[in-house]
LOKE-208415 format. One record per residue (C-alpha): residue number from 1; residue in one letter; x, y, z. Coordinates in pm, 1 decimal, decimal comma. Example, Ala and Ser with C-alpha at 12.3 -4.5 7.8 and 13.67 -1.06 7.14 Angstrom:
// LOKE-208415
<k=1	r=A	c1=1230,0	c2=-450,0	c3=780,0> .
<k=2	r=S	c1=1367,0	c2=-106,0	c3=714,0> .
This chain:
// LOKE-208415
<k=1	r=X	c1=0,0	c2=0,0	c3=0,0> .
<k=2	r=X	c1=113,1	c2=352,1	c3=-78,4> .
<k=3	r=X	c1=62,3	c2=655,4	c3=142,8> .
<k=4	r=X	c1=-138,4	c2=946,5	c3=7,9> .
<k=5	r=X	c1=-475,9	c2=1121,1	c3=4,9> .
<k=6	r=X	c1=-799,3	c2=925,1	c3=-21,2> .
<k=7	r=X	c1=-1009,9	c2=1061,0	c3=-307,2> .
<k=8	r=X	c1=-1335,2	c2=1010,9	c3=-114,4> .
<k=9	r=X	c1=-1279,2	c2=1123,2	c3=244,6> .
<k=10	r=X	c1=-980,3	c2=1343,9	c3=146,7> .
<k=11	r=X	c1=-777,2	c2=1231,3	c3=448,5> .
<k=12	r=X	c1=-405,6	c2=1274,8	c3=383,9> .
<k=13	r=X	c1=-104,3	c2=1062,0	c3=476,1> .
<k=14	r=X	c1=-320,0	c2=752,2	c3=485,9> .
<k=15	r=X	c1=-269,3	c2=404,5	c3=341,9> .
<k=16	r=X	c1=-435,5	c2=365,7	c3=2,7> .
<k=17	r=X	c1=-552,2	c2=38,9	c3=-148,1> .
<k=18	r=X	c1=-350,5	c2=-97,1	c3=-437,4> .
<k=19	r=X	c1=-670,1	c2=-236,9	c3=-593,4> .
<k=20	r=X	c1=-1003,6	c2=-56,2	c3=-592,4> .
<k=21	r=X	c1=-1281,8	c2=-163,2	c3=-826,7> .
<k=22	r=X	c1=-1424,9	c2=95,6	c3=-1062,3> .
<k=23	r=X	c1=-1705,2	c2=-134,2	c3=-1177,4> .
<k=24	r=X	c1=-1809,2	c2=-360,0	c3=-886,8> .
<k=25	r=X	c1=-1689,0	c2=-717,7	c3=-904,4> .
<k=26	r=X	c1=-2041,6	c2=-864,9	c3=-893,2> .
<k=27	r=X	c1=-2118,1	c2=-706,1	c3=-1231,4> .
<k=28	r=X	c1=-1870,2	c2=-953,7	c3=-1382,1> .
<k=29	r=X	c1=-2057,6	c2=-1262,1	c3=-1260,0> .
<k=30	r=X	c1=-2169,3	c2=-1476,2	c3=-1551,6> .
<k=31	r=X	c1=-1952,1	c2=-1286,9	c3=-1799,0> .
<k=32	r=X	c1=-1640,7	c2=-1500,4	c3=-1782,1> .
<k=33	r=X	c1=-1570,6	c2=-1790,6	c3=-2014,3> .
<k=34	r=X	c1=-1395,2	c2=-2113,0	c3=-1919,8> .
<k=35	r=X	c1=-1060,9	c2=-1930,9	c3=-1926,6> .
<k=36	r=X	c1=-1179,9	c2=-1666,5	c3=-1681,1> .
<k=37	r=X	c1=-1204,9	c2=-1393,8	c3=-1946,4> .
<k=38	r=X	c1=-1502,0	c2=-1173,2	c3=-2034,6> .
<k=39	r=X	c1=-1602,3	c2=-958,6	c3=-2333,4> .
<k=40	r=X	c1=-1498,6	c2=-594,0	c3=-2325,0> .
<k=41	r=X	c1=-1572,2	c2=-378,9	c3=-2629,6> .
<k=42	r=X	c1=-1398,4	c2=-45,6	c3=-2687,1> .
<k=43	r=X	c1=-1560,4	c2=88,7	c3=-3006,4> .
<k=44	r=X	c1=-1339,3	c2=397,0	c3=-3010,0> .
<k=45	r=X	c1=-1029,9	c2=177,6	c3=-3044,9> .
<k=46	r=X	c1=-1150,3	c2=36,1	c3=-3377,2> .
<k=47	r=X	c1=-886,6	c2=12,0	c3=-3651,9> .
<k=48	r=X	c1=-972,9	c2=-151,5	c3=-3984,3> .
<k=49	r=X	c1=-832,4	c2=-501,5	c3=-4017,5> .
<k=50	r=X	c1=-746,5	c2=-527,6	c3=-3650,5> .
<k=51	r=X	c1=-938,4	c2=-619,2	c3=-3336,5> .
<k=52	r=X	c1=-813,6	c2=-351,1	c3=-3099,2> .
<k=53	r=X	c1=-1173,9	c2=-269,1	c3=-3004,6> .
<k=54	r=X	c1=-1231,9	c2=-626,8	c3=-2882,3> .
<k=55	r=X	c1=-1075,5	c2=-727,5	c3=-2553,2> .
<k=56	r=X	c1=-1085,9	c2=-1036,9	c3=-2334,6> .
<k=57	r=X	c1=-939,3	c2=-926,4	c3=-2001,0> .
<k=58	r=X	c1=-914,6	c2=-1133,0	c3=-1685,2> .
<k=59	r=X	c1=-1111,6	c2=-1028,6	c3=-1378,6> .
<k=60	r=X	c1=-1242,7	c2=-683,1	c3=-1294,2> .
<k=61	r=X	c1=-1092,8	c2=-342,6	c3=-1366,0> .
<k=62	r=X	c1=-886,9	c2=-202,8	c3=-1078,2> .
<k=63	r=X	c1=-732,3	c2=132,9	c3=-1001,8> .
<k=64	r=X	c1=-460,6	c2=191,0	c3=-743,4> .
<k=65	r=X	c1=-426,2	c2=467,7	c3=-485,3> .
<k=66	r=X	c1=-785,3	c2=592,7	c3=-506,7> .
<k=67	r=X	c1=-938,8	c2=497,3	c3=-174,3> .
<k=68	r=X	c1=-841,3	c2=422,1	c3=181,4> .
<k=69	r=X	c1=-946,5	c2=95,2	c3=343,9> .
<k=70	r=X	c1=-1229,0	c2=253,7	c3=542,0> .
<k=71	r=X	c1=-1389,4	c2=423,9	c3=243,1> .
<k=72	r=X	c1=-1358,8	c2=120,4	c3=17,4> .
<k=73	r=X	c1=-1452,8	c2=-152,1	c3=264,0> .
<k=74	r=X	c1=-1725,6	c2=32,3	c3=452,8> .
<k=75	r=X	c1=-1879,2	c2=310,5	c3=243,7> .
<k=76	r=X	c1=-1837,3	c2=181,2	c3=-112,8> .
<k=77	r=X	c1=-1884,1	c2=-182,2	c3=-11,6> .
<k=78	r=X	c1=-2217,5	c2=-108,3	c3=159,1> .
<k=79	r=X	c1=-2352,4	c2=49,2	c3=-161,2> .
<k=80	r=X	c1=-2226,0	c2=-238,5	c3=-375,0> .
<k=81	r=X	c1=-2378,1	c2=-501,2	c3=-147,2> .
<k=82	r=X	c1=-2716,3	c2=-328,3	c3=-171,3> .
<k=83	r=X	c1=-2687,7	c2=-289,4	c3=-550,2> .
<k=84	r=X	c1=-2609,2	c2=-657,3	c3=-595,5> .
<k=85	r=X	c1=-2908,6	c2=-751,5	c3=-384,5> .
<k=86	r=X	c1=-3149,1	c2=-525,1	c3=-575,1> .
<k=87	r=X	c1=-3029,1	c2=-595,1	c3=-930,9> .
<k=88	r=X	c1=-2908,2	c2=-956,9	c3=-925,1> .
<k=89	r=X	c1=-3062,9	c2=-1124,6	c3=-620,9> .
<k=90	r=X	c1=-3404,1	c2=-956,3	c3=-610,5> .
<k=91	r=X	c1=-3675,9	c2=-1221,8	c3=-589,4> .
<k=92	r=X	c1=-3943,5	c2=-953,6	c3=-636,7> .
<k=93	r=X	c1=-3842,4	c2=-860,2	c3=-991,3> .
<k=94	r=X	c1=-4020,3	c2=-1120,2	c3=-1200,7> .
<k=95	r=X	c1=-4321,9	c2=-924,3	c3=-1323,8> .
<k=96	r=X	c1=-4289,2	c2=-835,5	c3=-1693,1> .
<k=97	r=X	c1=-4558,5	c2=-647,1	c3=-1883,0> .
<k=98	r=X	c1=-4605,2	c2=-486,9	c3=-2223,2> .
<k=99	r=X	c1=-4707,0	c2=-124,7	c3=-2276,2> .
<k=100	r=X	c1=-4699,3	c2=82,2	c3=-2594,5> .
<k=101	r=X	c1=-4533,0	c2=-199,4	c3=-2783,7> .
<k=102	r=X	c1=-4243,7	c2=-218,9	c3=-2535,8> .
<k=103	r=X	c1=-4161,5	c2=-466,6	c3=-2261,7> .
<k=104	r=X	c1=-4106,5	c2=-354,8	c3=-1903,3> .
<k=105	r=X	c1=-3995,5	c2=-523,6	c3=-1584,1> .
<k=106	r=X	c1=-4085,2	c2=-415,8	c3=-1230,7> .
<k=107	r=X	c1=-3822,1	c2=-434,2	c3=-957,3> .
<k=108	r=X	c1=-3960,3	c2=-410,7	c3=-604,1> .
<k=109	r=X	c1=-3791,6	c2=-370,2	c3=-263,1> .
<k=110	r=X	c1=-3576,7	c2=-87,1	c3=-398,5> .
<k=111	r=X	c1=-3388,2	c2=130,2	c3=-151,3> .
<k=112	r=X	c1=-3375,6	c2=467,0	c3=-328,3> .
<k=113	r=X	c1=-3070,5	c2=596,7	c3=-146,1> .
<k=114	r=X	c1=-2861,7	c2=279,2	c3=-172,2> .
<k=115	r=X	c1=-2941,5	c2=217,5	c3=-538,7> .
<k=116	r=X	c1=-2881,3	c2=573,9	c3=-647,3> .
<k=117	r=X	c1=-2562,3	c2=626,9	c3=-448,9> .
<k=118	r=X	c1=-2430,1	c2=285,4	c3=-547,1> .
<k=119	r=X	c1=-2467,0	c2=370,3	c3=-915,7> .
<k=120	r=X	c1=-2339,1	c2=725,4	c3=-871,6> .
<k=121	r=X	c1=-2031,5	c2=584,8	c3=-698,1> .
<k=122	r=X	c1=-1950,9	c2=395,8	c3=-1021,0> .
<k=123	r=X	c1=-1991,5	c2=716,6	c3=-1222,1> .
<k=124	r=X	c1=-1773,0	c2=910,3	c3=-979,0> .
<k=125	r=X	c1=-1500,8	c2=643,4	c3=-971,8> .
<k=126	r=X	c1=-1499,1	c2=629,3	c3=-1351,8> .
<k=127	r=X	c1=-1450,2	c2=1006,0	c3=-1363,2> .
<k=128	r=X	c1=-1147,4	c2=1003,5	c3=-1133,2> .
<k=129	r=X	c1=-993,4	c2=684,4	c3=-1278,3> .
<k=130	r=X	c1=-690,3	c2=694,4	c3=-1507,2> .
<k=131	r=X	c1=-760,0	c2=367,7	c3=-1691,0> .
<k=132	r=X	c1=-814,8	c2=423,7	c3=-2064,5> .
<k=133	r=X	c1=-1146,6	c2=242,0	c3=-2045,6> .
<k=134	r=X	c1=-1293,5	c2=539,7	c3=-1861,5> .
<k=135	r=X	c1=-1115,0	c2=818,5	c3=-2047,7> .
<k=136	r=X	c1=-1438,5	c2=958,9	c3=-2190,1> .
<k=137	r=X	c1=-1595,5	c2=1012,1	c3=-1848,6> .
<k=138	r=X	c1=-1457,7	c2=1344,9	c3=-1733,7> .
<k=139	r=X	c1=-1719,0	c2=1515,8	c3=-1518,7> .
<k=140	r=X	c1=-1669,4	c2=1883,8	c3=-1449,9> .
<k=141	r=X	c1=-1503,8	c2=1952,6	c3=-1110,4> .
<k=142	r=X	c1=-1815,0	c2=2106,9	c3=-953,7> .
<k=143	r=X	c1=-2034,4	c2=1803,8	c3=-1022,8> .
<k=144	r=X	c1=-1754,7	c2=1562,3	c3=-938,1> .
<k=145	r=X	c1=-1717,4	c2=1725,1	c3=-597,0> .
<k=146	r=X	c1=-2092,9	c2=1721,1	c3=-538,1> .
<k=147	r=X	c1=-2102,0	c2=1349,6	c3=-619,0> .
<k=148	r=X	c1=-1813,1	c2=1285,8	c3=-380,6> .
<k=149	r=X	c1=-1998,5	c2=1453,6	c3=-96,0> .
<k=150	r=X	c1=-2323,0	c2=1270,4	c3=-172,4> .
<k=151	r=X	c1=-2142,1	c2=934,7	c3=-161,4> .
<k=152	r=X	c1=-1938,6	c2=1022,0	c3=149,3> .
<k=153	r=X	c1=-2233,8	c2=1151,0	c3=352,9> .
<k=154	r=X	c1=-2494,0	c2=899,5	c3=227,8> .
<k=155	r=X	c1=-2705,6	c2=1181,3	c3=84,9> .
<k=156	r=X	c1=-2894,4	c2=1079,9	c3=-231,2> .
<k=157	r=X	c1=-3059,0	c2=1425,1	c3=-247,7> .
<k=158	r=X	c1=-3382,5	c2=1464,0	c3=-445,9> .
<k=159	r=X	c1=-3495,7	c2=1241,9	c3=-732,9> .
<k=160	r=X	c1=-3425,1	c2=1516,8	c3=-987,0> .
<k=161	r=X	c1=-3063,0	c2=1550,6	c3=-869,5> .
<k=162	r=X	c1=-2841,5	c2=1333,1	c3=-1091,6> .
<k=163	r=X	c1=-3127,8	c2=1104,1	c3=-1204,0> .
<k=164	r=X	c1=-3035,7	c2=768,4	c3=-1354,8> .
<k=165	r=X	c1=-3233,0	c2=584,9	c3=-1621,6> .
<k=166	r=X	c1=-3191,6	c2=209,1	c3=-1590,3> .
<k=167	r=X	c1=-3268,7	c2=-24,5	c3=-1881,2> .
<k=168	r=X	c1=-3245,7	c2=-399,3	c3=-1902,0> .
<k=169	r=X	c1=-3107,5	c2=-552,6	c3=-2220,3> .
<k=170	r=X	c1=-3272,5	c2=-846,4	c3=-2390,2> .
<k=171	r=X	c1=-3184,1	c2=-1178,3	c3=-2226,9> .
<k=172	r=X	c1=-3057,3	c2=-1314,8	c3=-2559,3> .
<k=173	r=X	c1=-2817,6	c2=-1024,6	c3=-2620,7> .
<k=174	r=X	c1=-2453,4	c2=-1098,4	c3=-2544,1> .
<k=175	r=X	c1=-2350,9	c2=-1011,4	c3=-2189,9> .
<k=176	r=X	c1=-2055,0	c2=-775,0	c3=-2203,3> .
<k=177	r=X	c1=-1903,6	c2=-452,2	c3=-2075,9> .
<k=178	r=X	c1=-1823,5	c2=-157,2	c3=-2297,3> .
<k=179	r=X	c1=-1637,0	c2=161,5	c3=-2220,8> .
<k=180	r=X	c1=-1870,5	c2=431,9	c3=-2084,8> .
<k=181	r=X	c1=-1917,8	c2=754,9	c3=-2277,2> .
<k=182	r=X	c1=-2099,0	c2=1085,2	c3=-2288,1> .
<k=183	r=X	c1=-2369,0	c2=1075,9	c3=-2553,1> .
<k=184	r=X	c1=-2335,7	c2=1310,8	c3=-2849,4> .
<k=185	r=X	c1=-2665,5	c2=1494,1	c3=-2828,3> .
<k=186	r=X	c1=-2560,2	c2=1699,8	c3=-2526,5> .
<k=187	r=X	c1=-2190,1	c2=1663,1	c3=-2439,7> .
<k=188	r=X	c1=-2104,8	c2=1610,2	c3=-2073,1> .
<k=189	r=X	c1=-2474,5	c2=1595,0	c3=-1982,3> .
<k=190	r=X	c1=-2573,2	c2=1229,8	c3=-2024,8> .
<k=191	r=X	c1=-2329,3	c2=945,5	c3=-1953,5> .
<k=192	r=X	c1=-2395,3	c2=590,7	c3=-2076,0> .
<k=193	r=X	c1=-2268,0	c2=272,0	c3=-1909,3> .
<k=194	r=X	c1=-2342,8	c2=-76,1	c3=-2050,2> .
<k=195	r=X	c1=-2262,6	c2=-346,1	c3=-1797,0> .
<k=196	r=X	c1=-2365,8	c2=-712,3	c3=-1803,1> .
<k=197	r=X	c1=-2724,9	c2=-690,1	c3=-1923,0> .
<k=198	r=X	c1=-2797,6	c2=-338,8	c3=-1798,2> .
<k=199	r=X	c1=-2769,6	c2=5,8	c3=-1951,6> .
<k=200	r=X	c1=-2742,5	c2=306,3	c3=-1722,7> .
<k=201	r=X	c1=-2792,7	c2=664,9	c3=-1838,7> .
<k=202	r=X	c1=-2666,7	c2=919,3	c3=-1587,9> .
<k=203	r=X	c1=-2799,7	c2=1274,5	c3=-1615,1> .
<k=204	r=X	c1=-2524,4	c2=1504,8	c3=-1490,1> .
<k=205	r=X	c1=-2677,7	c2=1776,2	c3=-1273,3> .
<k=206	r=X	c1=-3037,4	c2=1855,6	c3=-1180,7> .
<k=207	r=X	c1=-3328,6	c2=1785,4	c3=-1414,0> .
<k=208	r=X	c1=-3686,9	c2=1798,4	c3=-1287,0> .
<k=209	r=X	c1=-3810,7	c2=1646,2	c3=-1616,1> .
<k=210	r=X	c1=-3752,7	c2=1298,6	c3=-1474,1> .
<k=211	r=X	c1=-3890,9	c2=1355,2	c3=-1122,9> .
<k=212	r=X	c1=-4206,7	c2=1153,4	c3=-1184,0> .
<k=213	r=X	c1=-4051,8	c2=889,6	c3=-1409,2> .
<k=214	r=X	c1=-4086,4	c2=535,0	c3=-1270,1> .
<k=215	r=X	c1=-3772,8	c2=439,3	c3=-1466,1> .
<k=216	r=X	c1=-3531,4	c2=629,3	c3=-1240,3> .
<k=217	r=X	c1=-3452,5	c2=544,6	c3=-876,0> .
<k=218	r=X	c1=-3723,3	c2=707,9	c3=-663,4> .
<k=219	r=X	c1=-3886,7	c2=687,5	c3=-322,9> .
<k=220	r=X	c1=-4171,2	c2=454,9	c3=-427,6> .
<k=221	r=X	c1=-3983,1	c2=138,1	c3=-334,9> .
<k=222	r=X	c1=-3988,9	c2=8,5	c3=-691,0> .
<k=223	r=X	c1=-3850,0	c2=88,0	c3=-1032,5> .
<k=224	r=X	c1=-3986,8	c2=0,0	c3=-1376,5> .
<k=225	r=X	c1=-3717,4	c2=-83,8	c3=-1630,3> .
<k=226	r=X	c1=-3773,1	c2=-89,3	c3=-2003,5> .
<k=227	r=X	c1=-3639,4	c2=-408,3	c3=-2161,7> .
<k=228	r=X	c1=-3464,5	c2=-314,7	c3=-2484,2> .
<k=229	r=X	c1=-3559,4	c2=-504,1	c3=-2798,8> .
<k=230	r=X	c1=-3362,5	c2=-807,3	c3=-2915,3> .
<k=231	r=X	c1=-3033,6	c2=-720,5	c3=-3088,4> .
<k=232	r=X	c1=-3041,4	c2=-365,1	c3=-2950,7> .
<k=233	r=X	c1=-2696,8	c2=-410,4	c3=-2800,4> .
<k=234	r=X	c1=-2541,3	c2=-555,9	c3=-3115,2> .
<k=235	r=X	c1=-2688,8	c2=-279,6	c3=-3330,8> .
<k=236	r=X	c1=-2580,8	c2=-14,8	c3=-3082,5> .
<k=237	r=X	c1=-2223,5	c2=-145,8	c3=-3077,2> .
<k=238	r=X	c1=-2206,6	c2=-146,5	c3=-3457,5> .
<k=239	r=X	c1=-2337,1	c2=210,2	c3=-3462,8> .
<k=240	r=X	c1=-2056,2	c2=316,5	c3=-3228,7> .
<k=241	r=X	c1=-1798,1	c2=138,1	c3=-3445,1> .
<k=242	r=X	c1=-1947,9	c2=309,0	c3=-3752,4> .
<k=243	r=X	c1=-1902,7	c2=649,4	c3=-3589,2> .
<k=244	r=X	c1=-1540,9	c2=561,9	c3=-3512,9> .
<k=245	r=X	c1=-1484,6	c2=462,7	c3=-3879,1> .
<k=246	r=X	c1=-1633,6	c2=791,6	c3=-3996,0> .
<k=247	r=X	c1=-1414,3	c2=983,0	c3=-3754,6> .
<k=248	r=X	c1=-1102,0	c2=799,0	c3=-3871,7> .
<k=249	r=X	c1=-1189,2	c2=857,8	c3=-4237,2> .
<k=250	r=X	c1=-1247,9	c2=1226,7	c3=-4168,1> .
<k=251	r=X	c1=-913,9	c2=1258,8	c3=-3990,3> .
<k=252	r=X	c1=-732,0	c2=1075,9	c3=-4271,2> .
<k=253	r=X	c1=-887,2	c2=1298,8	c3=-4538,4> .
<k=254	r=X	c1=-764,3	c2=1604,7	c3=-4353,5> .
């Protein structure tokens, strides 16, 4: 362990962990093949004739010297334990219904604070990480600091503060992890994470538009997730690769 400043509690001259997860370890369950590797797609690394955008790493992504033992093992761990229980071990999440031509799934027994802060802790860690997988997630310092304080003090704030849309991907789509990104329509406003059958859209800042949406963590004790259509993930990945090709062609022509 090295000595330094913890990025969460900001205590100085304290022992820092050599391995802190950015994406919780439980999100990798069921992803690994017989060799212990899982699928990681980095569309922005696409180069024609090569497979640099396709990775098969071992284990979870770690970052060193981010957190002290107390912050990682007590604060972050408590959020991750609750997230795992609500998303992967929730026995009250079996009701699926159709509305407006789309499929939805209801998750009950949802702790608003734990779910929201658990997911925001992933966003915050991605923003402060140095790993190239998270290079596109650079939240402005003001919002990054506000997220840090929310996570540290267990304060989820109001529903319209940093709302998170949660989607479930079709059960037949490949389970994988892709590098998170800010979406093009409004740079640095909406961050997308695709992790093992789920897609999370983080709204950076305050937006009352989503206050009454049942698809964001709220105080009702349940959340209704839209199940994306079959092949959504594959088509989405190809669209990202297409954008990378267009960008490369544009750069080459210049």
